[in-house]
ZAVEX-392338 format. One line per field, with one value per atom (N, C-alpha, C): residue number from 1; residue in one letter; atom name; x, y, z. Coordinates in pm, 1 decimal. Layout:
REM residues N
pos <- c(NUM/...)
code <- c(a/...)
site <- c(CA/...)
xx <- c(X/...)
yy <- c(Y/...)
zz <- c(Z/...)
//
This chain:
REM residues 90
pos <- c(1/1/1/2/2/2/3/3/3/4/4/4/5/5/5/6/6/6/7/7/7/8/8/8/9/9/9/10/10/10/11/11/11/12/12/12/13/13/13/14/14/14/15/15/15/16/16/16/17/17/17/18/18/18/19/19/19/20/20/20/21/21/21/22/22/22/23/23/23/24/24/24/25/25/25/26/26/26/27/27/27/28/28/28/29/29/29/30/30/30/31/31/31/32/32/32/33/33/33/34/34/34/35/35/35/36/36/36/37/37/37/38/38/38/39/39/39/40/40/40/41/41/41/42/42/42/43/43/43/44/44/44/45/45/45/46/46/46/47/47/47/48/48/48/49/49/49/50/50/50/51/51/51/52/52/52/53/53/53/54/54/54/55/55/55/56/56/56/57/57/57/58/58/58/59/59/59/60/60/60/61/61/61/62/62/62/63/63/63/64/64/64/65/65/65/66/66/66/67/67/67/68/68/68/69/69/69/70/70/70/71/71/71/72/72/72/73/73/73/74/74/74/75/75/75/76/76/76/77/77/77/78/78/78/79/79/79/80/80/80/81/81/81/82/82/82/83/83/83/84/84/84/85/85/85/86/86/86/87/87/87/88/88/88/89/89/89/90/90/90)
code <- c(t/t/t/v/v/v/d/d/d/f/f/f/f/f/f/g/g/g/m/m/m/h/h/h/r/r/r/a/a/a/e/e/e/v/v/v/l/l/l/d/d/d/k/k/k/y/y/y/g/g/g/p/p/p/q/q/q/l/l/l/v/v/v/v/v/v/g/g/g/k/k/k/l/l/l/s/s/s/d/d/d/a/a/a/v/v/v/g/g/g/n/n/n/e/e/e/i/i/i/t/t/t/g/g/g/r/r/r/a/a/a/n/n/n/f/f/f/g/g/g/t/t/t/i/i/i/s/s/s/n/n/n/v/v/v/p/p/p/f/f/f/a/a/a/e/e/e/p/p/p/g/g/g/f/f/f/w/w/w/r/r/r/g/g/g/l/l/l/h/h/h/s/s/s/p/p/p/y/y/y/y/y/y/t/t/t/e/e/e/s/s/s/h/h/h/v/v/v/a/a/a/y/y/y/r/r/r/k/k/k/a/a/a/l/l/l/r/r/r/e/e/e/f/f/f/v/v/v/h/h/h/a/a/a/e/e/e/m/m/m/k/k/k/e/e/e/y/y/y/a/a/a/e/e/e/e/e/e/c/c/c/e/e/e/t/t/t/s/s/s)
site <- c(N/CA/C/N/CA/C/N/CA/C/N/CA/C/N/CA/C/N/CA/C/N/CA/C/N/CA/C/N/CA/C/N/CA/C/N/CA/C/N/CA/C/N/CA/C/N/CA/C/N/CA/C/N/CA/C/N/CA/C/N/CA/C/N/CA/C/N/CA/C/N/CA/C/N/CA/C/N/CA/C/N/CA/C/N/CA/C/N/CA/C/N/CA/C/N/CA/C/N/CA/C/N/CA/C/N/CA/C/N/CA/C/N/CA/C/N/CA/C/N/CA/C/N/CA/C/N/CA/C/N/CA/C/N/CA/C/N/CA/C/N/CA/C/N/CA/C/N/CA/C/N/CA/C/N/CA/C/N/CA/C/N/CA/C/N/CA/C/N/CA/C/N/CA/C/N/CA/C/N/CA/C/N/CA/C/N/CA/C/N/CA/C/N/CA/C/N/CA/C/N/CA/C/N/CA/C/N/CA/C/N/CA/C/N/CA/C/N/CA/C/N/CA/C/N/CA/C/N/CA/C/N/CA/C/N/CA/C/N/CA/C/N/CA/C/N/CA/C/N/CA/C/N/CA/C/N/CA/C/N/CA/C/N/CA/C/N/CA/C/N/CA/C/N/CA/C/N/CA/C/N/CA/C/N/CA/C/N/CA/C/N/CA/C/N/CA/C/N/CA/C/N/CA/C/N/CA/C/N/CA/C/N/CA/C)
xx <- c(15323.2/15321.6/15220.1/15223.1/15127.5/14986.4/14967.1/14834.7/14782.3/14867.8/14826.5/14781.7/14860.8/14827.0/14703.8/14681.5/14564.2/14435.6/14443.3/14323.7/14298.6/14376.7/14357.6/14341.6/14253.3/14227.5/14353.7/14379.6/14500.9/14501.7/14385.5/14379.7/14422.6/14381.2/14417.4/14566.2/14619.7/14763.2/14845.3/14798.0/14870.6/14867.5/14753.7/14737.7/14812.6/14797.0/14852.9/14980.7/15013.7/15130.4/15259.5/15294.4/15420.4/15427.3/15312.0/15309.9/15322.8/15282.3/15279.1/15404.8/15484.5/15603.9/15709.9/15754.2/15855.1/15992.2/15999.5/16127.5/16108.0/16217.4/16214.5/16305.8/16261.7/16344.4/16470.6/16581.0/16708.2/16714.5/16643.2/16646.7/16525.3/16450.3/16331.0/16368.9/16293.2/16313.6/16258.2/16317.3/16281.1/16150.7/16048.0/15918.2/15837.6/15852.5/15775.1/15634.5/15536.1/15397.4/15328.9/15267.2/15187.8/15048.2/14949.5/14811.7/14766.4/14810.6/14765.2/14813.5/14921.5/14972.1/14877.2/14791.0/14700.2/14560.7/14544.1/14412.7/14350.5/14228.4/14156.9/14175.5/14262.2/14282.5/14183.5/14163.4/14073.1/14141.0/14068.9/14122.5/14137.5/14239.9/14259.4/14190.4/14128.8/14059.2/13934.9/13914.8/13797.3/13667.0/13578.4/13445.9/13448.1/13561.5/13568.5/13515.3/13518.2/13470.0/13364.7/13270.3/13176.5/13252.8/13199.0/13265.1/13296.6/13210.9/13234.0/13366.0/13399.3/13523.7/13644.9/13624.9/13735.0/13741.3/13658.1/13664.9/13560.8/13470.8/13366.2/13251.7/13182.3/13070.8/12951.5/12883.8/12760.6/12666.8/12541.2/12445.6/12403.9/12439.3/12394.8/12494.6/12622.6/12725.3/12778.2/12800.9/12853.1/12979.8/13038.0/13158.4/13130.0/13005.6/12973.2/12988.8/12965.8/12987.2/13135.3/13219.2/13363.9/13407.9/13359.9/13396.2/13344.2/13221.4/13164.0/13243.0/13275.1/13351.2/13487.6/13553.3/13684.1/13673.5/13575.5/13558.0/13522.5/13436.2/13396.2/13513.3/13591.6/13707.8/13810.5/13830.0/13923.2/13872.6/13741.4/13683.6/13699.0/13663.2/13673.8/13818.0/13909.9/14051.7/14100.7/14057.2/14105.7/14035.1/13904.3/13826.0/13787.7/13775.1/13718.9/13815.4/13919.9/14009.9/14068.6/14112.9/14173.4/14076.3/13951.8/13851.2/13813.9/13806.2/13772.9/13882.3/14007.5/14116.9/14119.5/14088.2/14082.1/13973.6/13858.4/13749.4/13786.5/13860.7/13900.2/13996.8/14081.4/14178.9/14119.6/14005.0/13944.8/13852.3)
yy <- c(8586.3/8446.0/8419.2/8300.3/8262.2/8266.3/8223.7/8226.4/8369.6/8462.8/8602.6/8656.1/8634.2/8685.4/8615.6/8491.3/8419.1/8471.5/8539.0/8585.6/8734.7/8804.4/8947.4/8977.3/9069.0/9103.1/9158.7/9111.3/9150.8/9300.7/9357.3/9499.9/9584.8/9544.7/9619.4/9607.8/9488.0/9469.0/9543.9/9544.8/9619.2/9768.9/9817.3/9961.3/10010.1/9939.2/9986.1/9913.7/9805.8/9726.8/9805.2/9888.6/9963.2/10053.9/10105.2/10191.3/10109.7/9981.6/9899.6/9816.7/9800.4/9718.2/9793.8/9731.8/9794.5/9740.3/9612.9/9550.6/9407.1/9334.7/9195.2/9118.0/8998.2/8914.8/8873.4/8871.7/8840.5/8696.4/8605.5/8465.5/8427.2/8525.8/8497.2/8440.8/8342.2/8283.3/8381.9/8390.1/8489.3/8465.3/8418.3/8398.2/8526.1/8608.5/8731.2/8696.9/8749.0/8719.0/8847.6/8843.9/8957.0/8907.3/8981.3/8939.3/8933.1/9024.4/9030.2/8911.2/8848.4/8733.9/8615.0/8612.7/8501.1/8527.6/8627.1/8660.6/8540.4/8509.9/8401.5/8265.5/8254.9/8125.4/8108.9/7986.3/7957.0/7994.1/8064.5/8110.3/7993.8/7998.6/7899.1/7938.3/8054.5/8099.9/8013.5/7958.2/7874.1/7948.7/7884.9/7935.5/8059.7/8095.6/8210.3/8176.0/8049.8/8002.9/7895.2/7880.2/7767.9/7635.4/7538.1/7408.6/7345.4/7367.3/7307.6/7353.4/7481.4/7533.3/7472.4/7421.4/7361.6/7211.1/7155.2/7014.0/6927.3/6987.4/6910.2/6885.4/6774.5/6739.8/6831.0/6869.3/6945.6/6899.1/6874.6/6836.6/6955.5/7076.1/7196.7/7250.4/7231.2/7282.6/7171.2/7205.5/7109.1/7166.1/7090.4/7137.2/7261.5/7278.9/7399.9/7524.2/7510.3/7622.6/7658.3/7556.6/7579.4/7653.0/7608.8/7672.7/7816.6/7838.2/7973.3/8064.6/8016.7/8097.5/8135.5/8039.8/8066.4/8170.0/8154.5/8248.4/8387.5/8393.8/8523.5/8593.9/8520.2/8581.6/8629.4/8553.2/8596.8/8723.6/8729.8/8848.8/8970.5/8955.3/9067.2/9113.1/9017.8/9053.4/9127.1/9082.3/9141.3/9271.9/9279.5/9392.6/9495.4/9455.6/9545.7/9585.2/9508.4/9531.0/9672.3/9717.6/9850.6/9959.5/9950.4/10050.4/10043.1/9923.4/9905.6/9964.8/9940.7/9996.1/10148.1/10200.8/10345.2/10405.7/10340.0/10388.3/10381.8/10279.5/10268.5/10377.9/10421.8/10523.7/10664.5/10678.9/10814.0/10839.0)
zz <- c(6162.3/6130.4/6020.3/5966.3/5862.7/5919.2/6044.8/6106.8/6116.6/6157.3/6168.1/6033.0/5929.5/5798.0/5740.9/5781.6/5735.3/5795.7/5910.2/5979.8/5966.0/5888.1/5869.3/5720.5/5688.9/5549.8/5484.6/5366.2/5294.0/5265.8/5236.2/5204.3/5323.1/5442.0/5562.6/5587.5/5573.4/5594.9/5491.6/5365.8/5262.4/5290.4/5337.6/5358.6/5482.9/5594.6/5720.9/5763.7/5694.6/5732.4/5746.3/5647.2/5657.9/5781.3/5824.8/5943.8/6072.4/6066.8/6187.0/6207.5/6105.0/6116.9/6195.5/6304.4/6388.9/6354.9/6324.9/6294.1/6253.1/6244.3/6204.2/6296.7/6335.9/6421.9/6348.3/6419.6/6354.8/6303.9/6369.5/6325.7/6240.9/6193.2/6114.1/5977.9/5935.3/5803.4/5701.8/5585.6/5484.9/5411.9/5479.6/5416.0/5421.2/5321.3/5314.9/5269.0/5337.9/5305.6/5262.3/5147.1/5101.4/5074.2/5120.8/5105.5/4961.5/4879.3/4740.6/4658.3/4699.6/4623.9/4632.1/4733.8/4754.3/4699.6/4616.1/4564.1/4494.2/4531.0/4465.7/4527.2/4627.0/4690.3/4805.3/4846.7/4956.8/5087.9/5172.7/5300.5/5397.6/5482.8/5587.6/5717.7/5721.2/5840.7/5860.4/5980.1/6002.2/5973.0/5899.4/5864.4/5776.0/5719.2/5629.4/5490.5/5456.1/5325.9/5349.6/5256.6/5268.4/5268.3/5338.0/5349.5/5215.5/5116.0/4984.8/4925.0/4941.5/4884.2/4953.6/5075.5/5150.9/5133.2/5042.9/5011.7/5079.5/5158.2/5223.8/5126.2/5143.8/5054.8/5079.7/4973.2/4981.9/4872.0/4904.7/4800.6/4714.0/4755.2/4686.0/4584.5/4608.6/4519.2/4429.3/4302.0/4205.1/4142.7/4052.9/3983.1/3898.9/3856.3/3780.1/3867.7/3998.4/4089.1/4097.0/4097.7/4101.7/3975.9/3861.0/3734.5/3729.2/3775.9/3775.9/3868.9/3988.7/4084.9/4027.6/3964.5/3906.2/3794.4/3705.8/3595.0/3646.2/3747.8/3802.3/3869.8/3947.3/4012.4/3911.2/3803.6/3699.2/3631.4/3605.0/3542.4/3633.4/3760.7/3854.7/3866.1/3873.6/3885.7/3760.2/3643.2/3517.8/3483.7/3508.3/3458.6/3564.4/3688.3/3789.4/3900.6/3920.4/4033.6/4033.7/3918.6/3909.6/3953.4/3907.1/3942.3/4090.1/4143.2/4284.1/4373.3/4338.4/4417.8/4407.7/4289.8/4271.4/4359.4/4366.7/4451.3/4598.5/4640.4/4780.2/4822.0/4730.1/4765.5/4764.3/4699.2/4693.9/4809.9)
//
């Protein structure tokens, strides 16, 4: 379910998912969920993200934090992701 995938790390599901899948319900709706497709989005898991990222007010975080987080995630995804995945597989 969406709740299950929201509470488990995408890397673990991507790595072990094919070994754990036994079958599919015949009446299941075709909503295929892949963890990697949600890279960079705010998690729906309770307390997994700071409240500010979920829209709650904080006197400590400003819009510059949002811009910095977005730029940093884009940089990591573009420049470092390949190397990080290579290190995980070795």
